[in-house]
N, CA, C and O of each residue as an XYZ file, in Angstrom:
348
protein
N      20.221      3.729    -12.827
C      18.304      3.194    -12.779
C      18.237      2.234    -11.446
O      17.517      1.239    -11.362
N      19.050      2.676    -10.502
C      18.782      2.122     -9.432
C      17.469      2.674     -8.409
O      16.775      2.153     -7.535
N      17.559      3.952     -9.017
C      16.241      4.641     -8.183
C      14.334      3.578     -8.557
O      13.275      3.566     -7.929
N      14.753      2.938     -9.735
C      13.536      2.645    -10.554
C      13.592      1.319     -9.356
O      12.702      1.386     -8.507
N      14.183      0.605     -9.284
C      14.369     -0.503     -8.990
C      14.314     -0.861     -7.286
O      14.043     -1.913     -6.708
N      14.708      0.547     -6.744
C      14.169      0.748     -5.342
C      12.688      1.116     -5.523
O      12.127      0.732     -4.496
N      11.905      1.610     -6.246
C      10.755      2.229     -6.226
C      10.177      0.670     -6.608
O       9.831      0.047     -5.604
N      10.105      0.340     -7.192
C       9.690     -1.545     -7.322
C       9.830     -1.989     -6.627
O       9.091     -2.946     -6.395
N      10.881     -1.658     -5.741
C      10.792     -2.733     -4.372
C       9.503     -2.439     -3.592
O       8.659     -3.261     -3.236
N       9.510     -0.974     -3.374
C       8.660     -0.323     -2.376
C       7.355     -0.612     -2.623
O       6.670     -1.041     -1.695
N       6.767     -0.419     -3.969
C       5.739     -0.758     -4.438
C       5.503     -1.842     -4.240
O       4.446     -1.819     -3.609
N       5.877     -3.060     -4.398
C       5.928     -4.409     -4.142
C       5.916     -4.449     -1.851
O       5.075     -5.198     -1.355
N       6.395     -4.031     -1.343
C       6.281     -4.154     -0.050
C       5.043     -3.426      0.177
O       4.170     -4.172      0.619
N       4.662     -2.182      0.018
C       3.548     -1.712     -0.230
C       1.849     -2.829     -0.524
O       0.767     -2.850      0.062
N       2.324     -3.479     -1.517
C       1.105     -4.718     -1.731
C       1.343     -5.522     -0.702
O       0.369     -5.799     -0.002
N       2.444     -6.002     -0.403
C       2.043     -6.802      0.956
C       1.572     -6.468      1.790
O       0.662     -7.244      2.084
N       1.655     -5.625      2.481
C       1.074     -4.330      3.595
C      -0.276     -4.190      3.024
O      -1.220     -3.864      3.743
N      -0.374     -4.358      2.111
C      -2.226     -4.150      1.951
C      -2.869     -5.414      2.438
O      -3.810     -5.434      3.232
N      -2.149     -6.737      1.771
C      -2.962     -7.835      1.855
C      -2.492     -8.129      3.713
O      -3.320     -8.537      4.528
N      -1.309     -7.874      4.000
C      -1.574     -7.965      5.832
C      -2.964     -7.280      6.358
O      -3.631     -7.913      7.177
N      -3.417     -5.998      5.906
C      -4.447     -5.291      6.348
C      -5.695     -6.293      6.202
O      -6.579     -6.624      6.992
N      -5.375     -6.683      4.713
C      -6.716     -7.236      4.463
C      -7.006     -8.675      5.632
O      -7.957     -8.920      6.374
N      -5.847     -9.338      5.392
C      -5.755    -10.269      6.450
C      -6.065    -10.382      7.703
O      -6.329    -11.493      8.162
N      -6.094     -9.095      8.591
C      -5.903     -8.637      9.723
C      -7.832     -8.229     10.229
O      -8.552     -8.517     11.185
N      -7.987     -7.460      8.985
C      -9.531     -7.000      8.880
C     -10.532     -8.437      8.659
O     -11.725     -8.531      8.946
N      -9.636     -9.507      8.055
C     -10.931    -10.519      7.968
C     -11.242    -11.361      8.943
O     -12.314    -11.828      9.328
N      -9.900    -11.510      9.356
C      -9.675    -12.291     10.658
C     -10.834    -11.944     11.533
O     -11.301    -12.845     12.229
N     -11.498    -10.428     11.599
C     -12.518     -9.975     13.012
C     -13.835     -9.921     12.234
O     -14.754     -9.639     13.004
N     -14.212    -10.083     11.059
C     -15.127     -9.750      9.905
C     -15.456    -11.182      9.862
O     -14.726    -12.172      9.823
N     -17.306    -10.992      9.883
C     -17.688    -12.152      9.580
C     -17.705    -12.710      7.606
O     -17.498    -12.060      6.581
N     -18.044    -14.130      7.839
C     -17.875    -14.602      5.970
C     -18.293    -13.322      5.524
O     -17.630    -12.349      5.162
N     -19.691    -13.530      5.632
C     -20.093    -12.346      4.388
C     -20.018    -10.772      4.462
O     -20.777     -9.915      4.011
N     -18.962    -10.691      5.113
C     -18.472     -8.915      5.525
C     -17.259     -8.985      4.945
O     -16.823     -7.856      4.721
N     -16.251    -10.194      4.478
C     -15.043    -10.333      4.359
C     -14.920     -9.201      3.105
O     -15.851     -8.861      2.374
N     -13.418     -8.672      3.044
C     -12.616     -7.806      2.222
C     -12.199     -9.059      0.938
O     -11.649    -10.106      1.279
N     -12.558     -8.763     -0.580
C     -11.517     -9.733     -1.226
C      -9.953     -9.287     -1.285
O      -9.706     -8.132     -0.941
N      -9.140     -9.924     -1.598
C      -7.872     -9.821     -2.160
C      -7.568    -10.036     -3.362
O      -6.413    -10.259     -3.723
N      -8.841     -9.983     -4.341
C      -8.867     -9.601     -5.419
C      -9.591     -8.177     -6.393
O     -10.781     -7.874     -6.485
N      -8.398     -7.509     -7.021
C      -8.677     -6.051     -7.389
C      -8.784     -5.033     -6.203
O      -9.076     -5.099     -5.008
N      -8.360     -3.925     -7.216
C      -7.981     -3.104     -6.035
C      -8.379     -1.617     -6.755
O      -7.884     -1.492     -7.875
N      -9.200     -0.470     -6.283
C      -9.127      0.643     -6.747
C      -9.618      1.782     -5.218
O      -9.663      1.443     -4.036
N      -9.849      2.818     -5.679
C      -9.945      3.672     -4.808
C     -10.960      3.696     -3.876
O     -10.709      4.083     -2.735
N     -12.041      3.350     -4.178
C     -13.012      2.932     -2.923
C     -12.874      1.859     -1.998
O     -13.277      1.895     -0.836
N     -12.408      1.094     -2.435
C     -11.940     -0.238     -2.203
C     -10.337      0.072     -0.770
O     -10.243     -0.221      0.422
N      -9.685      0.553     -1.447
C      -8.652      1.291     -0.563
C      -9.191      1.581      0.814
O      -8.978      1.040      1.899
N     -10.285      3.038      0.294
C     -10.919      3.791      1.290
C     -11.264      2.555      2.573
O     -10.907      2.412      3.743
N     -12.021      1.910      1.757
C     -12.877      0.878      2.660
C     -12.179      0.609      3.691
O     -12.438      0.913      4.855
N     -10.463     -0.484      2.925
C      -9.320     -1.227      3.819
C      -9.273     -0.059      5.252
O      -9.568     -0.200      6.439
N      -8.688      1.240      4.345
C      -8.284      1.746      5.554
C      -9.307      2.420      6.696
O      -8.958      2.880      7.783
N     -10.302      2.373      6.298
C     -11.712      2.959      7.012
C     -11.721      1.467      8.494
O     -11.716      1.519      9.724
N     -11.731      0.696      7.814
C     -11.781     -0.629      8.643
C     -10.880     -1.064      9.499
O     -11.129     -1.525     10.612
N      -9.638     -0.910      8.927
C      -8.247     -0.982      9.173
C      -8.252     -0.078     10.744
O      -8.066     -0.548     11.866
N      -8.510      1.242     10.387
C      -8.309      1.976     11.683
C      -9.338      1.811     12.623
O      -9.096      2.144     13.783
N     -10.893      1.175     12.220
C     -11.421      0.597     13.138
C     -10.983     -0.720     14.132
O     -10.860     -0.831     15.352
N     -10.859     -1.395     13.311
C     -10.943     -2.954     13.810
C      -9.291     -3.221     14.192
O      -8.895     -4.302     14.629
N      -8.535     -2.218     13.986
C      -6.845     -2.532     14.568
C      -6.206     -1.509     14.669
O      -5.124     -1.328     14.110
N      -6.990     -0.404     15.657
C      -6.188      0.669     15.786
C      -4.793      0.738     16.244
O      -4.104      1.756     16.172
N      -4.365     -0.520     16.772
C      -2.436      0.068     17.043
C      -1.587     -1.206     15.773
O      -0.448     -1.672     15.739
N      -2.535     -1.356     15.078
C      -1.526     -1.363     14.011
C      -0.841     -0.936     13.607
O      -0.745      0.265     13.857
N       0.013     -1.460     12.822
C       1.418     -1.365     12.011
C       1.499     -1.384     10.363
O       2.383     -1.002      9.597
N       0.307     -1.943     10.151
C       0.791     -2.037      8.594
C       0.404     -0.839      7.784
O       1.000     -0.442      6.783
N      -0.640     -0.319      8.318
C      -1.226      0.681      7.237
C      -0.120      1.694      7.441
O       0.551      1.906      6.431
N       0.242      2.428      8.631
C       1.730      3.163      8.657
C       2.589      2.781      7.819
O       3.067      3.612      7.048
N       2.983      1.450      7.771
C       4.306      0.942      6.723
C       3.658      1.186      5.162
O       4.317      1.644      4.228
N       2.403      0.832      5.093
C       1.686      1.308      3.656
C       1.845      2.383      2.885
O       2.140      2.488      1.694
N       1.537      3.414      3.976
C       1.851      4.659      3.500
C       3.367      5.069      3.332
O       3.540      5.967      2.508
N       4.486      4.586      3.948
C       5.952      4.711      3.815
C       6.095      4.336      2.809
O       6.293      5.260      2.020
N       6.107      2.799      2.099
C       6.609      2.455      1.226
C       5.601      3.078      0.087
O       6.130      3.125     -1.024
N       4.743      3.389      0.125
C       4.422      4.428     -1.111
C       4.885      5.590     -1.377
O       5.072      6.017     -2.517
N       5.155      6.327     -0.096
C       5.576      7.765     -0.577
C       7.021      7.644     -0.747
O       7.585      8.724     -0.922
N       7.873      6.453     -0.740
C       8.605      6.767     -0.898
C       8.948      5.752     -2.116
O      10.119      5.748     -2.498
N       8.110      4.974     -2.695
C       8.122      4.678     -4.468
C       7.878      6.003     -5.194
O       8.720      6.447     -5.975
N       6.802      6.593     -4.954
C       6.812      7.885     -5.401
C       7.938      9.124     -5.613
O       8.143      9.995     -6.459
N       8.521      8.704     -4.396
C       9.840      9.890     -4.126
C      10.942      9.312     -5.250
O      11.488     10.023     -6.093
N      11.159      7.811     -5.077
C      11.906      7.311     -6.101
C      11.697      7.076     -7.795
O      12.489      7.012     -8.735
N      10.494      7.000     -7.696
C       9.737      7.381     -9.388
C      10.289      9.055     -9.774
O      10.650      9.497    -10.864
N      10.231      9.467     -8.984
C      10.567     11.077     -9.605
C      11.997     11.259     -9.306
O      12.600     11.836    -10.211
N      12.799     10.880     -8.151
C      14.708     10.429     -8.846
C      14.556     10.046     -9.884
O      14.895     10.823    -10.777
N      13.997      8.726    -10.287
C      13.930      8.311    -11.900
C      13.709      8.820    -12.880
O      14.109      8.457    -13.986
N      12.981      9.820    -12.610
C      12.354     10.667    -13.782
C      13.499     11.819    -13.821
O      14.214     12.040    -14.799
N      13.534     12.371    -12.839
C      15.042     13.416    -12.494
C      16.370     12.565    -13.496
O      16.710     12.867    -14.640
N      16.852     11.601    -12.745
C      17.710     11.382    -13.576
C      18.007     10.664    -14.737
O      19.151     10.267    -14.961
N      16.918     10.431    -15.616
C      16.621     10.225    -17.044
C      16.512     11.563    -17.368
O      15.826     11.591    -18.390
N      16.731     12.369    -17.141
C      16.817     13.835    -18.088
C      15.317     13.787    -18.337
O      15.285     14.420    -19.392
N      13.898     13.425    -18.049
C      12.637     13.847    -18.142
C      11.944     15.162    -18.090
O      10.892     15.455    -18.659
N      12.776     16.009    -17.229
C      12.614     17.716    -16.909
C      13.482     18.460    -17.588
O      13.417     19.591    -17.105
N      14.468     18.420    -18.680
C      15.393     18.971    -19.158
C      14.861     19.361    -20.532
O      15.581     19.970    -21.323
């Protein structure tokens, strides 16, 4: 189950990238408009992506987050295949 360990690692790295994005956004917003680090849902992720693209157009955290999330899902699929879920 090495794939599962790698998938978990990619998920954690993706989470770190989200925290980096929020930090970069919050540095450029006034206190009353800053994004909280607590709680994550699709609408909040959409807002983070929108704000990050607007405020940090040359930032790389969004690209790395997408890479890590994609790798996580691929590795989870490989874990399921290796475990024989599809037989």
